[in-house]
C-alpha positions, 0 to 999 in steps of 0.5 A: 484434505480427505486423504489426510483425514483418512490417514489421520483416522487410520493412524488414530485407529491403529494407535488406539488399538495398541494402547487399548491392549496396553490398557487391558494388560496394565489393568490386569497387572494393577488389579492383580497386584493391588486388590488381592483379597477381593473376590473374583466378581469384585475384581472383574467389575473393577477391571472392566470399569477401569478399562471402560473409563480409560478407553473412553478417555483415549477415544476422546483424545484421538478424536481431538487429535484427528480434528486438529490435524484435519483443521491444520491441513485445511488451513495450510492448503486454503487457496483464495479465489481473488477478484482484483480492482486496480488501475495504475502502476501502484496497483500493477505491482500487487497484481503481478505478485498475486499472479506470480504466487498463483503460478507458484513463482514466489518464496511464499507458499501458494495462497492464490488459486485464481484471479479476475481483474476489474479495471475502469477501462480495458486499457492501461498498465493493469489491463495490459498485464491481465491480457498478456497473462491471460487473466480474466478481465472485466470493465467497471462497473462489474456486479460481483456474482455470489459464491464466486470469489473468496476475497476482493483486493482493491489497490488504487482503484478510485471508485466506490464499490457497492455493498452488494459486490463487497458482500458477494465475496466470502471474506469481503474486500481489502484495500492496500493504501500507501499511508499509515491510516488514518493519516492521508485518507484520500486520492493522493497519499503519496503526493501529500506524504512528500509535500508535508515532509513526512519522515515516516510513512507506511502501508495499510491493508484495510477492509473495504467499507461501502459508501466511504473511501479509506475508512475500513478496519485496519487489517495490517500495517507496515511502517517505513522511513521516507528517504530524504530527497526522494521523488514521487516516481521512485517513492511510488515504486518503493511503496508499491513493492512494500504494499504488494508484499504486505498484501501477500502476507495478509492472504497467508493468514486472512481469516485470523487477521480479519477477525482481529482487525481494529477500527482506525479511530478519529485521532490523527485523520488528515486528507490527501486531496486530489492533485490539481493544476493550482498546486503547482503555482509557486507563491514566492512570498509564502513558500520557503525553498524547502517547501518548493523543493518538496512541491517539485518532488511531489507534484512534478509528475502531475503538474508543472511548477508555475509562476508569472514573468511580467504578466506571462505564464511561466513553467519551471523545469529541472530544479537544481538539488538544494544541496548544490546551492549551498556553495553557490554563494548567492547572497554574496553575488546578488548585489541588489539590496533587500532582495525580495521574494521572486527576485531572479538571478542568473548564475553564469558559472553554473548556468542556472536561474536562481529565484529568491523565496520567503526563506532561501533560494531555489534554482532551475536549469530550464524554463518556458514562457507562454508563447515561446519554446522551452529554453535553457536558463542561459537563453532566458537570461539573454532573451528576457532577464537581460532586457529589463532593469535589475529592480524589475527582475522578479517573478510574481504569482498574481496572474498564475494563481488566478489562471490556475484556479480557472483551469481546475 
């Protein structure tokens, strides 16, 4: 930066002398041509006054030019010392991109000078990556020393960071959150986005506020359509990549974006509560087939869909995509009149277990009954379904809801 300033100053000085000479020559010509009839003394006074005024204006112009050039050079070359907080696969993507930028391996010009990682435990995806890449790693809790970091980056961390650590960073801390805040504040925004059937979501980069999660000012947001039928694993990967890219773009123009950050406001606030085992309990009389499909795609990696068969706990696996049931003609095949929610029907041709919901049907290819190993739908039909009369072939949720509540 100093070299750039000196070069700018030299250029300004050379240009100034050239233009100053031109000003003197121009002044002589103008004054000689336009003030004939003046005396010699009056002519010299006017000429000197003209030159002094022109020189002063010229000097001020070049001073501003040097200032602008120096500021521009400083802004373009600013590299951030980053302290990174993360814990899972979603945060890993952001850490990887920051590190790639630090090593000058991204299309975006380098903005990261150094990284230090803080993890809840010194193991897991984020910690393992930091160790592999020789990135300094600390275990939570960690008191951030003053004048050591420019910016803190928090991505899916799960702990409130003290105000002292936030303020120890020159520009505070920012958080990458996978929803369009203030919608889905909380621990599981990705899950609740799928569970609610949202067709649109996005990434929010916000300032980190002490004492409260997800309430900081919005620094930047990116909207994206939620792909129909997507499962949580694929959706998490998609949003992690989007979040990492938005984070890196924010670091390119960080001071300006922070100065323009806006409050979230109170309109449209929704809560994304932490996932619990009870969320997997299916209530056949209350849940539609569409909702159960969303439930399976949203919580399938955290908990299993559960129900009850004649007092025994049941887990449902390998849900059949809803579109495949359209041609199953279940309403024609099931001979029981006035079929109630929870009724089970084994589709022999497709080898799937079909269950009536509040509206529509869902189907699964595998199942476990408490005390038994995992079995296919065919095995369940032979070992359980076929041993009771048709009017008793029902799943219920009475016991499983009570049992799930005890486990939370």
